[in-house]
VOPAGU-2260 file (C-alpha; in pm, 1 decimal, decimal comma):
REM VOPAGU-2260
SITE   aa  ch    i         X         Y         Z
SITE  MET   A    0   12422,0    6602,2   15283,1
SITE  ALA   A    1   12657,2    6883,8   15381,1
SITE  TYR   A    2   12949,2    6636,5   15374,0
SITE  ARG   A    3   12859,7    6530,6   15020,9
SITE  PHE   A    4   12826,6    6894,2   14921,2
SITE  ASP   A    5   13177,0    6966,4   15054,7
SITE  GLN   A    6   13316,8    6658,7   14879,2
SITE  SER   A    7   13156,6    6765,8   14552,9
SITE  LYS   A    8   13303,6    7113,5   14592,9
SITE  VAL   A    9   13650,4    6970,4   14660,2
SITE  GLY   A   10   13618,4    6735,5   14364,6
SITE  GLY   A   11   13506,5    7019,0   14142,5
SITE  LYS   A   12   13806,0    7227,9   14245,9
SITE  GLN   A   13   14043,2    6938,5   14171,9
SITE  GLU   A   14   13884,2    6881,8   13830,9
SITE  LEU   A   15   13911,7    7252,0   13751,7
SITE  SER   A   16   14278,2    7253,9   13852,5
SITE  ASP   A   17   14341,2    6942,2   13640,8
SITE  SER   A   18   14159,7    7102,2   13349,5
SITE  TYR   A   19   14372,3    7416,0   13383,3
SITE  LEU   A   20   14690,4    7204,7   13394,7
SITE  GLN   A   21   14577,4    7010,0   13094,0
SITE  ARG   A   22   14487,3    7337,7   12925,0
SITE  ASP   A   23   14839,6    7466,5   12985,9
SITE  GLN   A   24   14989,1    7143,8   12862,0
SITE  SER   A   25   14755,9    7152,5   12562,1
SITE  THR   A   26   14878,8    7497,4   12469,0
SITE  SER   A   27   15232,9    7368,2   12470,9
SITE  TRP   A   28   15127,4    7064,2   12270,6
SITE  TRP   A   29   14931,7    7288,2   12037,2
SITE  ALA   A   30   15243,7    7472,7   11953,7
SITE  ASP   A   31   15464,2    7164,0   11929,5
SITE  GLY   A   32   15269,5    6867,8   11783,9
SITE  PRO   A   33   15015,7    6814,0   11509,8
SITE  ASP   A   34   14747,9    6672,2   11748,2
SITE  CYS   A   35   14587,4    7009,0   11828,2
SITE  LYS   A   36   14242,1    6901,3   11718,3
SITE  ASP   A   37   14233,6    6607,3   11959,1
SITE  GLN   A   38   14352,9    6827,6   12240,4
SITE  ALA   A   39   14084,9    7087,1   12160,2
SITE  ASP   A   40   13820,4    6817,6   12164,6
SITE  SER   A   41   13946,3    6691,1   12498,1
SITE  LEU   A   42   13941,9    7044,6   12635,9
SITE  ARG   A   43   13586,6    7094,5   12514,7
SITE  GLU   A   44   13488,9    6770,0   12682,3
SITE  GLN   A   45   13651,0    6879,6   13007,0
SITE  LEU   A   46   13470,6    7214,2   12990,4
SITE  ARG   A   47   13142,2    7038,1   12931,2
SITE  VAL   A   48   13208,8    6812,9   13230,9
SITE  THR   A   49   13291,4    7112,1   13448,7
SITE  ASP   A   50   12973,9    7289,7   13334,7
SITE  GLU   A   51   12771,1    6984,0   13422,6
SITE  HIS   A   52   12944,0    6967,6   13759,2
SITE  VAL   A   53   12868,0    7334,9   13825,1
SITE  ALA   A   54   12505,9    7277,9   13726,0
SITE  ARG   A   55   12488,7    6985,3   13968,5
SITE  LEU   A   56   12639,6    7199,4   14240,9
SITE  GLN   A   57   12385,3    7473,4   14174,7
SITE  ALA   A   58   12104,7    7218,9   14186,6
SITE  ASP   A   59   12242,4    7085,0   14515,9
SITE  LEU   A   60   12257,9    7442,2   14647,9
SITE  ARG   A   61   11896,8    7500,9   14553,5
SITE  SER   A   62   11795,0    7176,4   14717,1
SITE  GLU   A   63   11985,7    7270,7   15031,3
SITE  ARG   A   64   11810,9    7606,1   15038,1
SITE  LEU   A   65   11477,1    7433,7   15001,9
SITE  LYS   A   66   11568,3    7199,9   15283,7
SITE  SER   A   67   11673,3    7490,7   15505,0
SITE  SER   A   68   11343,6    7666,9   15436,1
SITE  ARG   A   69   11158,1    7345,2   15513,2
SITE  LEU   A   70   11354,7    7306,3   15834,5
SITE  GLN   A   71   11267,8    7662,0   15933,8
SITE  LEU   A   72   10902,8    7593,5   15861,1
SITE  GLN   A   73   10923,8    7271,8   16059,1
SITE  CYS   A   74   11088,3    7459,3   16347,0
SITE  SER   A   75   10805,7    7712,1   16352,4
SITE  GLN   A   76   10553,2    7428,9   16339,5
SITE  GLN   A   77   10728,0    7255,5   16627,3
SITE  GLU   A   78   10719,4    7576,2   16828,5
SITE  ALA   A   79   10347,2    7603,0   16765,2
SITE  GLU   A   80   10306,5    7236,1   16858,0
SITE  LEU   A   81   10505,3    7294,8   17175,8
SITE  LYS   A   82   10279,4    7583,3   17272,5
SITE  ARG   A   83    9975,3    7370,8   17196,1
SITE  ARG   A   84   10109,9    7088,5   17410,9
SITE  GLU   A   85   10178,9    7329,1   17694,6
SITE  MET   A   86    9817,4    7441,8   17680,0
SITE  LEU   A   87    9709,3    7077,7   17667,1
SITE  SER   A   88    9923,3    6996,1   17969,6
SITE  SER   A   89    9763,5    7280,8   18163,8
SITE  ARG   A   90    9421,3    7149,7   18069,6
SITE  LEU   A   91    9523,0    6797,1   18170,4
SITE  LYS   A   92    9638,1    6927,7   18505,9
SITE  GLU   A   93    9297,2    7079,7   18558,5
SITE  ARG   A   94    9132,1    6753,8   18460,8
SITE  LEU   A   95    9361,4    6563,8   18696,5
SITE  THR   A   96    9256,0    6785,3   18983,0
SITE  GLN   A   97    8890,7    6725,5   18893,1
SITE  LEU   A   98    8936,9    6350,8   18838,0
SITE  THR   A   99    8841,3    6242,1   19188,0
SITE  ASP   A  100    8519,2    6441,7   19175,8
SITE  ARG   A  101    8428,9    6291,6   18841,1
SITE  HIS   A  102    8461,7    5929,7   18968,5
SITE  LYS   A  103    8208,8    5988,0   19240,4
SITE  GLY   A  104    7925,5    6042,0   18992,4
SITE  PRO   A  105    7939,2    5698,9   18820,2
SITE  SER   A  106    7980,9    5518,5   19154,1
SITE  ILE   A  107    7665,1    5680,5   19286,4
SITE  ASP   A  108    7478,4    5594,4   18966,6
SITE  VAL   A  109    7591,9    5235,2   18991,1
SITE  LEU   A  110    7469,9    5208,5   19348,6
SITE  ASN   A  111    7127,8    5344,4   19255,5
SITE  VAL   A  112    7063,9    5145,7   18934,5
SITE  PRO   A  113    6763,1    4914,7   18899,4
SITE  PRO   A  114    6827,7    4543,3   18962,9
SITE  GLY   A  115    6778,3    4437,6   18601,3
SITE  SER   A  116    7062,5    4645,3   18446,6
SITE  ARG   A  117    7324,8    4587,3   18713,0
SITE  GLY   A  118    7565,5    4394,1   18489,2
SITE  LYS   A  119    7569,8    4659,0   18221,3
SITE  ARG   A  120    7632,5    4926,7   18480,0
SITE  GLU   A  121    7923,8    4731,3   18624,6
SITE  GLN   A  122    8085,4    4690,6   18281,8
SITE  LEU   A  123    8040,3    5062,9   18212,5
SITE  GLY   A  124    8198,7    5151,7   18546,3
SITE  LYS   A  125    8495,9    4920,6   18478,4
SITE  SER   A  126    8557,3    5076,5   18136,1
SITE  VAL   A  127    8536,0    5427,8   18282,9
SITE  ARG   A  128    8779,8    5337,2   18559,0
SITE  PHE   A  129    9020,7    5181,0   18308,4
SITE  THR   A  130    9020,2    5490,8   18084,7
SITE  ALA   A  131    9060,4    5711,0   18389,4
SITE  ARG   A  132    9365,4    5511,8   18500,2
SITE  ARG   A  133    9518,3    5536,3   18156,0
SITE  GLU   A  134    9459,4    5912,0   18147,1
SITE  GLU   A  135    9602,2    5946,1   18495,6
SITE  ALA   A  136    9915,8    5754,2   18398,0
SITE  ALA   A  137    9960,2    5965,6   18084,8
SITE  LEU   A  138    9910,8    6282,0   18282,5
SITE  ARG   A  139   10163,1    6175,2   18543,8
SITE  LEU   A  140   10417,2    6094,0   18274,5
SITE  MET   A  141   10365,5    6433,1   18110,0
SITE  LEU   A  142   10389,4    6606,4   18444,5
SITE  GLU   A  143   10716,8    6431,2   18520,9
SITE  ARG   A  144   10857,1    6539,1   18186,0
SITE  ARG   A  145   10744,6    6896,3   18239,0
SITE  GLU   A  146   10894,6    6899,6   18585,8
SITE  ALA   A  147   11224,6    6772,9   18448,3
SITE  GLU   A  148   11222,8    7043,1   18180,9
SITE  LEU   A  149   11140,8    7303,9   18442,0
SITE  ARG   A  150   11427,5    7183,9   18660,8
SITE  GLU   A  151   11667,7    7212,0   18367,7
SITE  ALA   A  152   11535,3    7557,8   18287,6
SITE  MET   A  153   11575,3    7664,2   18650,3
SITE  LYS   A  154   11935,2    7540,7   18651,1
SITE  LEU   A  155   12003,3    7729,9   18330,0
SITE  ARG   A  156   11836,2    8040,5   18470,1
SITE  HIS   A  157   12045,1    8015,6   18784,6
SITE  SER   A  158   12362,5    7990,8   18576,7
SITE  LEU   A  159   12262,5    8291,9   18367,6
SITE  THR   A  160   12175,2    8489,6   18679,4
SITE  THR   A  161   12514,3    8404,4   18827,1
SITE  LEU   A  162   12688,4    8516,9   18509,5
SITE  LEU   A  163   12496,9    8844,4   18495,4
SITE  HIS   A  164   12562,8    8910,3   18863,8
SITE  ALA   A  165   12934,0    8851,5   18814,3
SITE  LEU   A  166   12927,2    9079,4   18510,5
SITE  ARG   A  167   12750,9    9352,9   18708,4
SITE  VAL   A  168   13003,7    9322,1   18991,8
SITE  ASP   A  169   13281,7    9344,0   18736,3
SITE  MET   A  170   13128,9    9661,2   18590,5
SITE  GLU   A  171   13085,4    9816,8   18934,4
SITE  GLN   A  172   13448,6    9743,1   19018,8
SITE  TRP   A  173   13580,7    9854,4   18682,4
SITE  LEU   A  174   13414,0   10190,3   18636,6
SITE  PRO   A  175   13521,4   10363,0   18962,9
SITE  GLU   A  176   13875,9   10225,9   18961,4
SITE  PHE   A  177   13946,5   10309,7   18594,2
SITE  LEU   A  178   14025,8    9968,9   18454,5
SITE  ASP   A  179   14189,9    9814,3   18765,5
SITE  ILE   A  180   14059,2    9463,7   18700,3
SITE  THR   A  181   14222,8    9142,5   18818,1
SITE  GLN   A  182   14293,0    8858,5   18581,0
SITE  ASP   A  183   14110,8    8610,5   18806,1
SITE  GLY   A  184   13777,5    8785,3   18749,5
SITE  GLU   A  185   13829,6    8784,3   18373,6
SITE  LYS   A  186   13914,0    8414,7   18370,8
SITE  LYS   A  187   13611,0    8334,9   18584,3
SITE  LEU   A  188   13375,5    8521,2   18350,2
SITE  ASP   A  189   13527,9    8356,1   18044,2
SITE  GLU   A  190   13496,9    8011,3   18200,1
SITE  THR   A  191   13134,4    8072,3   18292,7
SITE  GLU   A  192   13048,5    8184,5   17940,2
SITE  ALA   A  193   13231,4    7886,3   17791,4
SITE  ALA   A  194   13041,1    7649,6   18020,9
SITE  LEU   A  195   12703,3    7796,4   17931,7
SITE  GLY   A  196   12773,3    7850,0   17563,0
SITE  GLU   A  197   12749,4    8159,7   17346,8
SITE  HIS   A  198   12407,7    8053,8   17214,4
SITE  LEU   A  199   12267,6    8122,1   17563,1
SITE  THR   A  200   12475,7    8417,9   17677,8
SITE  GLY   A  201   12485,0    8586,1   17337,9
SITE  GLY   A  202   12855,2    8669,6   17373,4
SITE  VAL   A  203   12787,4    8928,1   17641,2
SITE  VAL   A  204   13125,4    8873,7   17809,1
SITE  GLN   A  205   13317,2    8924,8   17485,3
SITE  SER   A  206   13114,4    9238,8   17417,5
SITE  TRP   A  207   13198,7    9360,9   17767,0
SITE  ARG   A  208   13568,6    9302,9   17698,4
SITE  LEU   A  209   13546,6    9513,8   17381,5
SITE  VAL   A  210   13365,9    9789,6   17571,5
SITE  GLN   A  211   13638,7    9781,3   17837,3
SITE  LYS   A  212   13911,2    9821,1   17577,7
SITE  LYS   A  213   13735,5   10110,5   17405,5
SITE  LEU   A  214   13662,1   10288,8   17733,7
SITE  GLN   A  215   14020,9   10236,3   17846,5
SITE  SER   A  216   14155,5   10399,6   17530,9
SITE  ILE   A  217   13904,8   10687,5   17555,2
SITE  LEU   A  218   13977,1   10748,5   17924,0
SITE  SER   A  219   14352,4   10740,5   17867,9
SITE  GLU   A  220   14321,1   11001,2   17592,5
SITE  GLY   A  221   14088,1   11211,0   17808,1
SITE  GLN   A  222   14323,5   11196,0   18106,9
SITE  THR   A  223   14616,3   11309,3   17890,2
SITE  ALA   A  224   14420,9   11602,3   17747,7
SITE  ALA   A  225   14280,9   11694,3   18089,3
SITE  GLY   A  226   14631,1   11684,7   18238,9
SITE  THR   A  227   14767,8   11930,5   17984,1
SITE  ASP   A  228   14471,9   12168,3   18024,0
SITE  HIS   A  229   14502,6   12147,7   18401,5
SITE  ASP   A  230   14871,8   12237,6   18389,3
SITE  LYS   A  231   14801,3   12538,2   18167,8
SITE  LEU   A  232   14524,3   12656,7   18397,8
SITE  MET   A  233   14742,8   12619,8   18706,2
SITE  ALA   A  234   15023,8   12822,0   18546,6
SITE  GLN   A  235   14779,1   13097,3   18448,6
SITE  LEU   A  236   14632,3   13107,7   18799,9
SITE  GLU   A  237   14979,3   13132,3   18955,0
SITE  ILE   A  238   15064,7   13430,0   18732,0
SITE  GLU   A  239   14736,9   13605,1   18822,0
SITE  LEU   A  240   14799,3   13537,7   19192,3
SITE  LYS   A  241   15144,2   13694,3   19175,8
SITE  GLU   A  242   15005,5   14002,9   18998,8
SITE  SER   A  243   14729,4   14039,1   19260,0
SITE  GLN   A  244   14981,4   14011,0   19542,6
SITE  GLU   A  245   15193,8   14283,8   19382,9
SITE  VAL   A  246   14891,7   14515,8   19349,2
SITE  VAL   A  247   14791,2   14456,5   19712,1
SITE  ARG   A  248   15146,1   14531,1   19827,4
SITE  LEU   A  249   15153,0   14860,1   19636,7
SITE  GLN   A  250   14814,0   14961,7   19777,3
SITE  GLN   A  251   14926,8   14888,5   20132,1
SITE  GLN   A  252   15241,7   15092,7   20080,4
SITE  LEU   A  253   15047,2   15391,3   19944,8
SITE  LEU   A  254   14801,6   15372,5   20234,1
SITE  GLN   A  255   15080,7   15370,6   20489,2
SITE  ASP   A  256   15248,9   15667,9   20320,2
SITE  SER   A  257   14921,9   15865,4   20318,1
SITE  LEU   A  258   14860,4   15794,2   20685,9
SITE  ALA   A  259   15213,8   15874,2   20791,2
SITE  SER   A  260   15246,5   16210,3   20611,1
SITE  THR   A  261   15050,0   16510,3   20752,4
SITE  VAL   A  262   14876,3   16751,9   20511,3
SITE  PRO   A  263   14983,0   17122,1   20544,4
SITE  SER   A  264   14722,1   17387,1   20637,6
SITE  GLU   A  265   14746,6   17556,5   20296,9
SITE  LEU   A  266   14665,3   17232,4   20118,1
SITE  SER   A  267   14379,6   17156,4   20357,0
SITE  ASP   A  268   14226,0   17502,7   20290,0
SITE  SER   A  269   14253,3   17447,9   19916,1
SITE  TYR   A  270   14084,0   17109,0   19953,2
SITE  PHE   A  271   13800,0   17273,4   20150,4
SITE  LEU   A  272   13752,0   17543,6   19885,2
SITE  GLU   A  273   13738,6   17285,1   19607,8
SITE  GLU   A  274   13476,4   17085,6   19796,2
SITE  TRP   A  275   13273,6   17405,3   19861,4
SITE  GLU   A  276   13282,2   17500,0   19492,9
SITE  ARG   A  277   13167,4   17151,5   19392,8
SITE  LEU   A  278   12886,8   17173,0   19650,3
SITE  GLN   A  279   12772,2   17512,4   19516,2
SITE  MET   A  280   12770,0   17379,2   19160,8
SITE  SER   A  281   12563,3   17078,1   19266,9
SITE  TRP   A  282   12320,2   17304,3   19455,6
SITE  ALA   A  283   12276,7   17532,6   19150,3
SITE  GLU   A  284   12210,6   17228,4   18932,0
SITE  LEU   A  285   11953,3   17099,4   19181,1
SITE  THR   A  286   11778,9   17440,7   19191,6
SITE  ARG   A  287   11765,8   17456,4   18812,2
SITE  GLN   A  288   11615,8   17108,7   18792,2
SITE  ARG   A  289   11357,2   17197,4   19057,9
SITE  ARG   A  290   11250,0   17510,2   18868,8
SITE  THR   A  291   11222,0   17311,9   18547,8
SITE  PHE   A  292   11009,2   17054,0   18725,0
SITE  GLU   A  293   10781,8   17322,5   18874,2
SITE  ARG   A  294   10740,3   17484,3   18531,8
SITE  GLU   A  295   10651,2   17153,3   18367,9
SITE  ARG   A  296   10407,1   17070,1   18646,1
SITE  GLN   A  297   10234,9   17409,6   18610,2
SITE  ALA   A  298   10208,8   17361,2   18233,3
SITE  PHE   A  299   10059,0   17017,9   18284,0
SITE  THR   A  300    9808,0   17155,7   18536,7
SITE  ASP   A  301    9702,3   17435,2   18298,7
SITE  ALA   A  302    9658,6   17185,6   18017,8
SITE  ALA   A  303    9442,7   16963,7   18237,4
SITE  ILE   A  304    9223,6   17261,8   18340,9
SITE  ARG   A  305    9188,4   17375,7   17979,3
SITE  LEU   A  306    9094,0   17023,7   17873,7
SITE  SER   A  307    8826,8   17004,8   18144,2
SITE  HIS   A  308    8680,3   17341,5   18031,1
SITE  GLU   A  309    8674,1   17229,3   17670,3
SITE  ARG   A  310    8504,1   16907,5   17769,2
SITE  ARG   A  311    8242,1   17099,2   17968,4
SITE  ASP   A  312    8172,7   17330,7   17673,4
SITE  PHE   A  313    8145,3   17032,7   17442,4
SITE  GLU   A  314    7890,5   16867,4   17670,2
SITE  GLN   A  315    7688,6   17189,3   17680,2
SITE  GLN   A  316    7689,2   17222,3   17302,7
SITE  ARG   A  317    7590,5   16860,5   17256,7
SITE  GLY   A  318    7298,6   16899,6   17499,5
SITE  LEU   A  319    7170,1   17206,4   17316,4
SITE  PHE   A  320    7209,4   17037,9   16980,3
SITE  LEU   A  321    7018,5   16728,5   17093,4
SITE  LYS   A  322    6742,1   16945,5   17236,0
SITE  GLN   A  323    6711,3   17141,5   16912,0
SITE  GLN   A  324    6719,1   16821,1   16704,8
SITE  TYR   A  325    6443,8   16670,7   16918,2
SITE  LEU   A  326    6223,6   16974,1   16873,0
SITE  CYS   A  327    6287,6   16996,6   16498,7
SITE  ASP   A  328    6216,0   16627,5   16431,6
SITE  SER   A  329    5875,2   16622,4   16604,9
SITE  PRO   A  330    5581,4   16582,2   16355,6
SITE  LEU   A  331    5350,3   16817,2   16546,8
SITE  PHE   A  332    5611,7   17086,1   16530,8
SITE  HIS   A  333    5628,7   17064,6   16149,5
SITE  LYS   A  334    5248,2   17047,3   16115,5
SITE  GLU   A  335    5186,1   17366,8   16302,9
SITE  ALA   A  336    5487,1   17565,3   16187,8
SITE  ALA   A  337    5264,5   17844,4   16053,9
SITE  ASN   A  338    5087,2   17883,4   16389,0
SITE  ARG   A  339    5421,2   17910,3   16567,2
SITE  ARG   A  340    5528,5   18189,3   16336,6
SITE  ASP   A  341    5210,7   18382,4   16414,3
SITE  SER   A  342    5222,1   18319,7   16788,9
SITE  SER   A  343    5275,5   18628,6   16994,9
SITE  ALA   A  344    5432,0   18437,3   17286,7
SITE  PHE   A  345    5720,4   18313,8   17075,1
SITE  ASN   A  346    5822,5   18624,6   16877,2
SITE  PHE   A  347    6174,2   18638,7   16734,4
SITE  SER   A  348    6142,6   18959,3   16534,1
SITE  GLY   A  349    6447,4   19110,7   16702,3
SITE  VAL   A  350    6679,0   18847,4   16560,2
SITE  GLY   A  351    6733,8   19043,8   16239,3
SITE  GLY   A  352    6482,4   18894,8   15999,3
SITE  ALA   A  353    6624,4   18548,1   16016,7
SITE  ASN   A  354    6395,2   18273,3   15884,7
SITE  LEU   A  355    6356,1   18012,2   16158,4
SITE  SER   A  356    6188,4   17751,3   15929,7
SITE  GLY   A  357    6054,7   17558,6   16223,7
SITE  CYS   A  358    6385,2   17523,7   16420,2
SITE  PHE   A  359    6560,0   17735,4   16679,6
SITE  PRO   A  360    6887,6   17881,5   16553,7
SITE  ILE   A  361    7146,9   17822,7   16818,4
SITE  SER   A  362    7517,9   17876,8   16827,0
SITE  PRO   A  363    7645,2   17794,3   17174,2
SITE  SER   A  364    7958,6   17962,9   17293,7
SITE  PRO   A  365    8201,9   17821,8   17550,7
SITE  SER   A  366    8161,8   18119,7   17783,5
SITE  ASP   A  367    7778,4   18128,7   17809,8
SITE  SER   A  368    7625,3   17808,5   17934,7
SITE  GLY   A  369    7253,8   17896,3   17949,2
SITE  ASP   A  370    7218,1   18139,1   17653,1
SITE  VAL   A  371    7211,6   18070,8   17279,5
SITE  ALA   A  372    7380,1   18326,0   17048,6
SITE  ALA   A  373    7315,8   18379,4   16675,5
SITE  PRO   A  374    7638,7   18403,9   16472,3
SITE  GLU   A  375    7521,0   18682,3   16234,5
SITE  GLY   A  376    7326,1   18935,3   16440,0
SITE  ARG   A  377    7514,2   18894,9   16770,9
SITE  VAL   A  378    7170,7   18886,9   16945,4
SITE  ARG   A  379    7131,1   18661,7   17249,7
SITE  VAL   A  380    6827,2   18434,9   17234,3
SITE  GLN   A  381    6696,3   18285,2   17554,8
SITE  THR   A  382    6599,4   17917,8   17567,6
SITE  PRO   A  383    6214,7   17897,3   17569,0
SITE  SER   A  384    6051,8   17784,7   17889,1
SITE  THR   A  385    5791,2   17511,7   17927,7
SITE  PRO   A  386    5481,3   17743,3   17912,6
SITE  GLN   A  387    5618,5   17907,2   17598,6
SITE  LEU   A  388    5664,8   17567,0   17433,6
SITE  TYR   A  389    5304,8   17468,2   17526,2
SITE  SER   A  390    5169,4   17794,4   17386,2
SITE  ALA   A  391    5376,9   17752,3   17067,9
SITE  LEU   A  392    5232,5   17402,8   17018,1
SITE  ASN   A  393    4875,4   17522,0   17099,6
SITE  LEU   A  394    4848,5   17275,0   17388,3
SITE  PRO   A  395    4680,6   17334,4   17725,6
SITE  TYR   A  396    4917,4   17384,7   18015,6
SITE  ASP   A  397    4766,5   17317,2   18360,4
SITE  LYS   A  398    4901,1   17327,9   18713,2
SITE  GLN   A  399    4926,6   16948,3   18741,4
SITE  PHE   A  400    5166,1   16946,8   18447,1
SITE  ARG   A  401    5357,0   17226,5   18615,5
SITE  GLU   A  402    5398,7   17013,7   18926,7
SITE  THR   A  403    5506,5   16715,4   18713,8
SITE  ASP   A  404    5756,6   16933,8   18529,0
SITE  HIS   A  405    5883,2   17076,7   18855,1
SITE  ARG   A  406    5942,5   16728,3   19001,6
SITE  SER   A  407    6107,4   16587,9   18687,6
SITE  GLU   A  408    6360,2   16868,3   18632,4
SITE  THR   A  409    6719,9   16745,1   18674,9
SITE  TRP   A  410    7036,1   16950,4   18648,6
SITE  GLU   A  411    7298,9   16858,1   18390,9
SITE  GLY   A  412    7661,8   16947,2   18472,7
SITE  GLY   A  413    7795,4   17111,0   18785,7
SITE  VAL   A  414    7902,3   17437,1   18621,0
SITE  ASP   A  415    7617,3   17579,3   18406,7
SITE  ARG   A  416    7323,4   17438,6   18621,1
SITE  ARG   A  417    7097,1   17409,2   18311,8
SITE  PRO   A  418    6778,0   17205,9   18383,0
SITE  HIS   A  419    6667,8   16917,2   18170,9
SITE  THR   A  420    6286,1   16886,6   18153,7
SITE  THR   A  421    6113,2   16550,9   18124,4
SITE  TRP   A  422    5815,4   16574,5   17889,7
SITE  PRO   A  423    5467,0   16431,2   17968,6
SITE  SER   A  424    5353,4   16102,9   17822,4
SITE  PHE   A  425    5119,6   16255,6   17560,7
SITE  LEU   A  426    5413,0   16456,9   17417,9
SITE  ASN   A  427    5613,5   16144,1   17337,7
SITE  TRP   A  428    5630,7   16170,4   16954,6
SITE  SER   A  429    5884,9   15896,7   16896,1
């Protein structure tokens, strides 16, 4: 079919060339003779023939494409059939291994049959043996074919392994020696690839040749550039070495001159005085820095002490405020505010006429830890004791409560030593 397609293409080209020649001749005839109409008709006929030929060629091309697609489909089907047959061959191998065990069953059945049906059993056994022989022969034939295919595949695999090994050896020899490859190795690789065929090797040897050429060009360019850079670096290092040698020579000469010449006594005294002055200046600077450090440390210590005093005063004021707030918020204290005003044990007439309104006016100062001072009258008011509080609240105060109060008193703070009294359970107004 491909041959016919080529022939049709060649014929079409010849017809087109003839038509073009005739067209050229027709133009000349058109200009010369009176038969232009006949020539135009002939040209139209030739064009129609060429169009038909092109249409036929296109139809042939479509048919060829259809055939190629069918062949591809058939190839895929054959691959699937090949896989199926491989699975079938594996199953047949298993059946062949189990064939001897399967023949034992019918033979035992035949030996143990009743006397009346012996002939039927013999015919059944013969048919089973015949089918088993046929299956065994078919299996042996398939096994022989598979073994032959496997042998061919092993030979091909061995050839490919040999080619790849030779290619690896060639690479190992080529890379360290920078393209020092013998022609014998190249010829051997080319012959091996030609013997196996490019459809198996995939053109790996030719690809390796291209890689060799590219690497050779790259390495040659790199060596040239590296050589020029190396020469420049060597020249620069030589110049620096000469300069260093000159500096070392000058230093050695100056050292020898300084060791050889003795310093006069006047110059040595002047050197000593200069060193002494520098030492005195350094000592004065050290003394000044030490005084500054001592002054800063003293200021820091004073600030820390002042902060601790302020914190202590704040704690004292907070304790007094909480105590006053607790006493002012109690409901019994508000209920009997009139009785507290009339109580003789809790008289605050010397405060300057200040209205207490049920709360103790306190204004704690940082200097006095246990006393409470009023801001207007400058009169010191003592914190009421436990018996005074009981009498102000019109509650009985016995000795057992005194003992309880004495055991529950705890001191708050290490500076003012002010006691904190724990109230009895019946005074819990929360």
